[in-house]
N, C-alpha and C positions, 0 to 999 in steps of 0.2 A: 582275471577277466577285465578286458578294456571296455571303452564305451561302445565300440562297434559290436562286440559280443553281447553286450547288455540288451541291445534292441533286436537281437535275433533269438532270444530264448523265450520259453513260455512264462507267462505272468504267474502261473500257479505252481508249476512243478520246477521252475527255474532250470529247465533243460532245453537243448536245442534238438527239435525233431523234424522230420521230413515234412509232415503235413501240419501246417500252422495257419491259423485264422486270425484276422484282426479283431480286437474286442469290440470294435464299433459295428461290426457286422450284425445283421438281423438273422435270428434263427427261429424255427418253428418249435415251440414247446407245447405239446398237447393241443395244437390248434391256435396257440397264441403266438403272434409274431412279436418278438422282443429282441432288443439289442443284447449282446452277450454281456456288456458292461453293466446293464440294468440288473441282470440276474446276479452278477458278481456282487454288486452293492447290497443285495438283499442279505447276503451272508457275511459281509465284511463289517467290522466295527467302524473302520475308517473308510469313508466313501472315497472312491477313486474317480478320476476324470480322464477324459481322452487327452492324449499328448501331454502327460504330466512328467515327462523325462524318465518314465519307467517303461519297462517292456509293454508294448501294446498288442502282443500276440498271445494266442492260446493254442496248445496242441490239441489234436483230435481226441486223444485219450482223456485229457482233463475236461474237454467240452462235453464228452459223453457223461462223465461223472457229474459235472455241473448241472446238465439238463435233467439227469435222473434225481439228483438232490431236489431240484426245483419242483419237479412233478410230484415227488413224495411230499414236499412241504405244502403244495397246493391241496393235496388230498387231505393232509392232517388239518390244515386251516379250514377247509370245506366242511370236514366232519365236525370240527369244533363249533363252527358257525351254526350248522344245523341243529346240534344238540343244545347249544345255548339258547337259540330262538325258541326251541321247543319247551325248555325248562322255564324260560321267561314267560311264555304264554300260559303255562300251567300255574305259575306262581300268581300271575295277574288275575287269572280267572278265580283262583282259590281266595286271594285277598279281598277282591271286590265282593264276592258272594258271602264269605264267612262274616264280613263286617256289616252286612245288611240285616234286616230284621229277622229273617229266617236263616238259621245256621245250617249248613250242609256238612254232613259227615264225609271227609275226603279220605279215601283209602290210598295206600302207597301206589305210585305210578309203576306200571310195567314198562320195561325197556326192551327195544329191538335187540336181537342177539348180535348183530353186526352191522357195520356201516352200510353194507350193500342192501340189507333188509330195510333199513331206515330210508334210504334213497328210493327204493322200490315202492314203499309205502307212500312216500310223498308223490311219486309219479301216479300211483294208483288214485290218489285223491283228485288229481286233475282230470283223469280219464273217465272215472265212474260217475253215474248220475248222482244227483244230490239227495241221496237217500241214506238212512241209518243203516249200517250193516247189521244183519240179524243172525242170531245164532243157529237158527234152523238150517241155514245154508252153509254153516261152517263144519269142516272136518276137524279132527283132533289137532292138526298142525295150525289151524286158523284161530284157535282159541286165543282170546286176548287181542283180537284185531281192533283197528281204530273205529271209532264212531264219527260219522260225518254230519256236520250241522247242515240241514237242508236250506237254511236261510243265508249263510255266509261262507259255507264250504269249508269251515275250519275242521281240523282233525283232533280227535281226543282219544287217548289210550284208556283213560279211566272213566267208567260210565257215570260215576257220581259227579265228576268235574264236568262231563258232558251235560248231565242234567242241570247243573248250576248254570252252565252257559246258555242253555235253551231258555231258562228262566230269565236271563238278562234280556233276551229279545222280548219276552212277554212284558217285562217291567220298564223297558226302555221308555224314557219320557215321563215316568211317574214321579221322579224327584227333579223338580224344575228350579233353575236358577232365577231368583227374584230380580237380578240386575239385567241379564241378557236373554233369559227365557230358554236357555239350552237345557235339554233333558238328560237325566242320568239314571242308571239302573239300580243305584244303591246310594245310601246316605253318605258313605265313606267317599265315594267318587264325587259327590256333589260338594262335600266339605273340602276336598282337595282343590276342586275347581274354583270354589269361592275365594281361595287365596290369590287367585289372579286379580280379583277386583279389590280385595282389602289390601293387597300388597304384603301380606304376612309372609315373612321368610324366616322360619326359625332354625333352619339347618345351615350351619356355617362351615365353610372350608377352612381347615386348619392352616393351609399353605398361604392363601392370599386373603382370607377373611371375607370373601364374597359369600353372600347368603342366598339360600334357595327355598322355594315353597315346599319341597318334598325331598325325602331321603334318596329317592331314585334320581332326581335331578342332581343332587350332590354327588352321588356315586358316579354318574356319567361325567360331571364336571372334573372329578378327581383324575380322570384319565388324561386330562390336558396337562396335568403336572407329572404324572408318571410316564406319559408318552405311550401308554399301553393301547395299541390299536389292533385288536385280534381279528378284525373282519377284513379279509383281503379280496380285492377284485381280481378274478382270475383272467380277466381280459387285459387289463393295463397295469396290474400290480399296485394300484393305489389302495391305501389302507384306511380303515375307519374305526373309531372307538365304540360305535353303536351299530347294531344290525339295521336299524332303520336308515342310517346314512348310507350303508351299502346297498340297500333296497332301492333307494331313490337314485343312487349313482348308476346302478346297473341299467336303469331306464334310459340313461344317456347313451348306452350302447345299443339297447334293443329299440329305442325310439318309442317306447311305450308311453302313452299319455292317457291314463284311465279316467281322468276327471274331465267332463265336458260341460260347458256352460250352455244352459237351455235357451238362453236369450240370443247369444251371438255365435254359438257353436264352436267357440275357441276351446282348445284342449290344453290340459295341464298335466305336468308330471307328478306334482305333489298336491295333497289336499290343502295344505297351508296356502300355497299360491292360488289355488282355486277359490278358497274362501275370501282371500283378498280381492281377487278379481271381481267376485260378486258384489262387493261394496262399491265398485265403480258404476254399476248399474243402479244400485239403490241410493247412491249419493251419500252413504254413511261414511263419516269421518270421525272415528271415536277419539283421536288423539289431537287435543287442542293446545295451542301455544298459550301460555299464560301472559305473554307480553304483547301479543298482537292477535288479530282475529283468524289467523290461519289455522286450518285443521288438516290432519293427515290420515290416511288409511293405515299406514304402518307406524309402529312406535319408533323404529330406527329412523324414519324420515323426520319425525318430530325432533328426535335427539340431534340430528344433523342440522335442522333448521334453527334450533335454539343456540347452536354454536355461532350463528350469524349475529345474534344479538350481543354476544360477548365481544365481537369486534377483533378477535385474535386471529392473525394470519401468520402462522409460524414458518410457512414455506416460502423462501424468497429466491427469485431467479438471479443467478450470478451475473448474467449479462445486462439485463435492463433494470434489475432491482425491484420488479413487480412482485408483490406478495400474494399468497393464496392460502385459503383456509385448509385445503386438503392436498396431500402430495400428489394424488392422481391428476388434479388440475394443473399442478406445476409440470408434470411429465408431458401433458398434452401441450402446455404452453412451450416448453422447450423444443418441441418439434417445429414450431414456427421459426425458431432460430437456426435449427439443424436442417430444416427443410425435409425432414423425414416424413414419409407418407406410407404407413404400414398397410393401408387398405387400398388396393389397386383394382380399378375396373378392368375385367378381362376383355371387354368388348373394345374399349378405346385407349386403355392404358393410363387414364387419369387416376392420380392418387389422392387419398384422403386421410386425414388424421384420425377421424372417428368412424366407426363401422356404420352408424346410422346415417352419416353423410353419404357414404357409398350407396347404401340402400336407397335413399332418396334420389340420388343421381341416376341409378339404374331404372327406377320407376319413371323418372321424368324424361330421360333421353333415350332409353332403349326399349321402353315399353314391355318390360318383363314382369 
């Protein structure tokens, strides 16, 4: 086989076929538009790139196999995500309630017979009114159906856990934090929250010795070392180590912003960002610098500010020798030398280094 033959064969079966497609082409996989090379990299240990001096073609037969494998993998990942989220919710409800003053007897959880039943039950939760399913309306096949919380619409298979969950709504705010006033439904939940203020971190990672306030935080962190990311976005193929990350990420596709500020009506994708935003109205800045009088809404902003007092600027421009605290600032600075302008105005063609400069330009000159 010579070099000419090498570039005319299929990347996967190493044969020359009549119908061939470039691996940079986009295909439709169950409604998701993805490059063939992106799908290939999901299954390969060594990641491939376009124009890597190896065959860039794939035959129609291999492409069919590849898309079938990908769709099957999506189904497996989706089932795993649904089941893990359900089990996590059950464990959370059980832990919080059994550790409070009144102990609830939790019986074993019943499980749906198959994946389709599970998905159908989840769809049913969204379409039915917020009422508890009652046994008078059930036939023999319906026994063991979910209970639906009328306050938050959560689903429960076990009636004892459902009762415990309802009690959480009744007790919400009974256990108050003396520092920030936040309310909790059990002593154990309040105890875990108090570690945020005390700084207590008794759970240590064996890999990097980083410490965490709870075992759950440690377990999630351990995935950064193992690389385990079981939660897959079926739209763009991006992976996450925790279901919450996937939930927030999916909102970037659906454009859902469920949190709305009552004062300015600004909407937010995550509750965390929403809570931070509310502090801009209240003027609350809980994170203060010990070396100057500046205070910040976010802890990360305080940490970045404290680096200024250290006076260290490790990132230096090779052209003019100017130094910067952060590499992102150096990258923006380099664009002054290269005259690169990644953000271009569609109206007049003027380019800008930063996106917010483009936004200001549009508002000022094009009245959009």
